N, C-alpha and C positions, 0 to 999 in steps of 0.2 A: 243798315237799313236798305233793301233794295230799293232803287230808283229807276222804275222803267221808263220815265218819261226823259230820262237823258239819252242823246242821239249816239251812236255810235257810228265812227267812221274806220273802214276797216280798209286797210292796204297792204297787199300782198295775197295772190288767189292763187298759189300753188295747191300741191297735194295736202297739203294739211291747212291752210287758210280758208280753202272752200267750207270744207266739213267743220271747221270751228266756226267760222261764221255763220255756217246753218245753223248750228245750236243755239246761236244766239236769237235767231230770227224764232227759231221754235220754241224760245222760252217768251216771245213776246216783245223783245225789244226792236227799236227801230234803227235799221242796219243802213247807212250807206257804204258805197263801195267804190273804190278807185283802184285802178292797176296800172301797172307802167307800159304792158303789153296789153292794148285794147282787144276786146271779144271774149274774154275770161270769166265776165259777170254773170253769162246769159243764166246759168243754173241758180245762181243765188237771185237773179232778179225773179224768176218762176216762183222762187219761196217767197218774194215778198219786201227783197232788199231794193232799195233806189240806187242806181249808177249814177255818178257825176261824171262830166266831160272831161273836169280838170281836178286836179290838185286842190287850188284855189277852193272850188266850190266844195270839196268834200268838207275842208276845214271851216268854211265859214258856216257848213249846217251842222258840224258835230262838236257835240261836248267833250268824247270822249275818243281817242285815236288809238286805236290797235296796228301795230306793224308786225308782220310775220314774212320774212324773206330771207333770203339763202344764207347770206354771209356778211362780212364786216363792211366790204366797200358797198354793198348793197344797201345796208343801212345807212351808212355815212351819205350816200347818196341823195338818199330819199329824207334825212334829217339836215345836214348842212350842203347839199347841192345847191348851185346857182339859183335853182328854180324847186328848192326841197322847202320844207315843214317851215323850218327858221327863217325863211325867206317873205314868209305869210303872218298874219296879223293871230298869234297861237295865244295872246295873254290870257292866261284864267284857265286855260283847259288841260287836261290829263292826256299824257302818252303812254302807252304800255306797248312795249317793244318785246315780244316772244321769240325772237330770230334768237339762234345758238351764234352767239359772237364772243369775242375777247373779253374778260372782266376790265382790261383798258378801255378799249372801245366804248364800253357802257358807261365806264365814268367820265369818259370824254365827252361823251352824247349828254351825261347829265350834266354836265358844267355848261354846256353850250346850251341846252335847253332851259337850264336856271335863269342865265342871263338874258334870256327872250320871253321869259315870266311864265314858260310851259313847264307845269310839273311831269315829272319822267320816272318811270319805273321798269327796271328790266324783269323778265318773266319769263324767262325761255322754258320750254316743257320737256318732260321726258315720256317717251310713248311715240308711236308712229301714226299710220292713217286709221289702223283700225280702232284704236282708243279715242282717236280724234273725231271719228265717227260717233264712237258710243258716248262721247263727252267725259272720258275715264282716264285725261291725261293726269299725269303730276307735275305741278306747276310750282316752281321754284322763285319767290320774289325778292327784288333788293330795291330799297328807294325810302323815302319817308313814310312811316306807318300809317300816318294819315292819309296818305294817297292809296296805299295799299287798302285801307277797309272801304274806301269809296269804290276801288275795283273789283274788293272781293266779290259780293254779288254776282258780277259777271264772270269772273275767274272760276265760280263754282257752278257755271253752266257749261264750261269747257272742261273740267277735270274733277276728279274724283278728291283731290287736295291740293289745296294752296297753300304753300309754307311761309312765313314772313321769316327771311333771314338777316336782314339788316340792311344797312346804307348800300346805295346802287354800286353795283359791280358784287354784291354778294349771290344774286341768283345766277348770273352767269358762270361765279366760280361752282356753284353747286353743280351745274348742267353740265360742267367739264368733268367735274368729278364723277358723276354718276354713269357718264358717255365714257370714261376710262373703263369702270365696271362692265359696262357692256362690251365694249370692244374685247377686254379680256375674257369675259364669259365666251362671247363667240368663237373666239379662237380656241378657247379650251375645249369648247363641246367639239371643234372639228379636230383637234388633235386626238381628242379621245375617240371618236369615230373613225379616223384614220389607223391609230395604233388598234383599235380593234378588229378593224377588217384586214390588217396585217397579220391578224393570229387568227384569223378564219371565223370570226364572230361577225354575223351581220349586221348591217347599219340599222334594220328594223328592229332586229332584237337588241341593239345596244340603246336603241332611242327608248325603247320599252323600257329596259333596266333604269337609264337614266332618270325616266319620268318618274318609275316608282321610287327611286331613292332619295336620300336627304338632299340631293343635289339638283333634283329635278325643279323645273321654273317652268312657268307660265310661256316664257321666251322658248324653251325648247320644245314644248309642245306645241305651240303656235307655228315653228318652224319646220315640224318632222315633215309634213305633207312638201314642202318645198325641197328639203333634203332628197327627200326619197326618190322624188322626179328629177332630181338635180337640174331645177328650174329656179329661177331666182328672179322673178317681177320684183320692183322696188316697193318695198315698204318703207323701207329708211335706206338710201341709197348709199353703197359703200364710199361714192366720193364724199358724202358729207360726213360720214364715218372718219375716213382720212383725213378730213378738215378741222374736225372737233380733237382728234389725237393730235394734230400737230398745236392746235392751240393750247393743249393742255401742256405740251412740251414746251411751249414759247412763255406759258405762265408757270414753268419750273418744274414740273412732277420727271423724275428723272430714276425714277425708281427700275429694278429689273423687269418687271413684268411690262410697266410702262413703255420702256425702252422697246421691247421686244415687239408689243402689239402695234407700235407707233411704224417701226418699220417695215412689219408684216404688210399694213394697210396700203403704206406709201407705194409698197413694191406692188402691189395688186392693183392700186390705183394706174401704176404706171404701166402695168401689163395689159390696160384696156377693160377691167373689169367695174370701172366706176359707175355707171348708169345702173347695174344690178344690184339686187338687195345685199345689205351687208354680208349676209349669210354666205355668199357666194365667195368668202375667203375660205371656206371649204375647198371649193372647186380650184382655187389658187393654191392652197396648201398640198392638194392632192396630185399636182403636177397637169390637170386637165387643160 
């Protein structure tokens, strides 16, 4: 049952955090925000959010705490740092971490939060900035089912589907799996376009063929304009894809395609394409 009297505290105001928190505000929730880097909350404050000066204030005012940051180190700093969440009175509250991190880190945080009396869900998302703005993310959740049921009305404002998958670490495990497929798909599309080009088939023609075929996907259609312009503003930065594939490798995947995409994205990152969209893997493979 939806309970909009619960106050939400949101930590992490990057490209994904801002539209996600905006959707909770639009749904009528009371949202408090705090960010490690000051000055990022103005857009949300204009929409009705209340900015707190400190993390301590945010925790004191909130019932549910959402975290959405870039990587394992950032998440650990927020939760277990010397002035992090677990240094504060968090007993009886619920934390929902929507970052993409390793399953081991999620399980570690679950154990640390349990000792502090803080309930914890790992709930990473599939989807980039566009789906975040539209509230059409796919959310994968690990933790106690009772905590999932409390969070689900809020998650339903952020995504088109929120799957409960089992204990802590299950959400982040599923996220690494779906992002493995994303990395393979983008590399596969890139190799197809380059092969077609070498045989004299234009990129626009080939994109049309792919889109009308059984392997056409919203991903390909959504990236078509960027591919044709050879311009890759980051909806999902290549550096994050490279990080996720590294985490999948560390979690044990060693299949042929997984090994290939892990190496490809790592090399693209090393060549300086990390700040571009992951579709810039086409530029990397094309030798530009």
